[in-house]
Steps between C-alpha positions, in 0.01 A plus 500: 500500500642636176712195415290215641439250219645733236748382239821701525802464272838608637779537246848457643340288772823317588683826557561698817191724499282273288531204737421712805196641321390152395506378861290796617242456224463131586449591867215727390326217315602574143559236236849592386672409175870575525709533186875544474774412251732422795783714360523687831216336691557201725263206533580482873330839543172324421538215750226643724272583210523146363347369822179688417245326277405839352844553345625399156841571351583519130846558360478755222613840374309827482645548152282208383157643422332166429616371839353806674169465316469148641600608851261800509185307417221592748744709705387778734833662592849500349797611709789562262817457706717330236785724384856544394562646841850647529623852425871410454412192296274711277795729424692198375206343315252772396343292223419215741354745749273650235399160368394359837347813650341690212412216264397299804249755623358543150422129499358511854271790412388356167426163659314666786291710260414205278413274794290765683721514810343735754819668623876507434739624769858567393826511694664823387805666655625824652777483238263677259570828684869494421728769635253784549628736774191488724567263787139393560350343189130541421309351210447830316871578467692493175648156438851480354631144542875455472511125437346266243314337789341830603415584139335161451292533816386846388395359163307227683314759706405683180359181347310426822329838478432470124328163542275655765430817302449333160367155584345546845725237661533587868872546567701628796876555515678488836842668510707295745784663693792261576321193629676249727409203715464120509585313177705783354802348329841557658709301252502743211678835443167629367292441811410755768771655713342389829510132404859533376619690807336265747664207326839672515458604864415150617810374316718765668564690178510878468204666327566632149352845430470636146572874516530703821212333684310825544240395245170422672234237438145453624546132588157336527428171676333248272198455729412866451523454123268198521256706708498765226435242228206354686355846557539579130299187426225603741476868406363639174796706375515434122764680298688619808874497568579487873823513701557217746784547747588537864501880486815500713829507304837403640850558360700197398763594759240496778345181363838327498570603858154380607553159339839464670341594832211252465737218404758590769762561232596857587868410462441477124531802271327662206726473194442763232535448127395675178131590459297285262354643178124538517484534878307802627610712794182527709172308509221605738131415454226756550220273621217756498325342201537145639353612831208681339412248228596168659495584870857369495721551803838327539508282811875434518781737589824414328651356817189289567503372144870418514461313829214287366679431173827403665326273750317327215828454311679359804223252573464391138872439456568368850766764564664548839451875525309717744335825394564778748 
């Protein structure tokens, strides 16, 4: 097996995606070092990982090069999931977004190069495409980000490619499309809309929609994103940038109605307010490259993913709610 007995470092390991990835790597026999500054990450997300003797956690920041050099010693794989991860927050704090994302990846790549890491896999974002008119986004399209977050992720992709082209460090960037699922925060205005809406629905509150609700998103269940990351570790795809999504977009209006149906809250309404700066209109992943290079195929429809996520949330929080 690719990961059996290998040392893998996961940055942002206490976060939503990072903790799910950490659990999967441990299940595959990897020795995982999780690092996180715990600004957004939660230690409770690593409760399962801490039960495994092959897991270590270190509190630290990707902006600290000396820390990363220590963490990357004798490392086979680095999964760089740590990020300043919110579009609207990046509009308010562009300098912080740049500092964490761009300076952070420079440190990750320099540490990986100096410590002879075999492969670095980076969590990029569909936000790099911006508001190009084509509905279905493929990796060869022009990229015109319309938020500091998108611009920072695009800069990170460029550095990933440069470190492969110039230094021979094997790097792969995965462009995530609107990931959701277990451990996604629901207590922040900067988290994903699915987590926020589910929390509002269960509390009998109307769902707030920014704009007219006709914007569409390719919401992707976190288990499919983890599958893609594991495949990227197994396959030899250095220097590549690859879309990872569900390949099945849904409008926010339809998503809201589906969430109200699943939670038996169809008496609630969608409440519309002003659109947010930096939000794009449509996001739809062309998965051709992921299918050809990684043999990636999403396993969850959006309704299946929502059902599994909501059931997990209900069980974890001991909520008296039935999913329909």
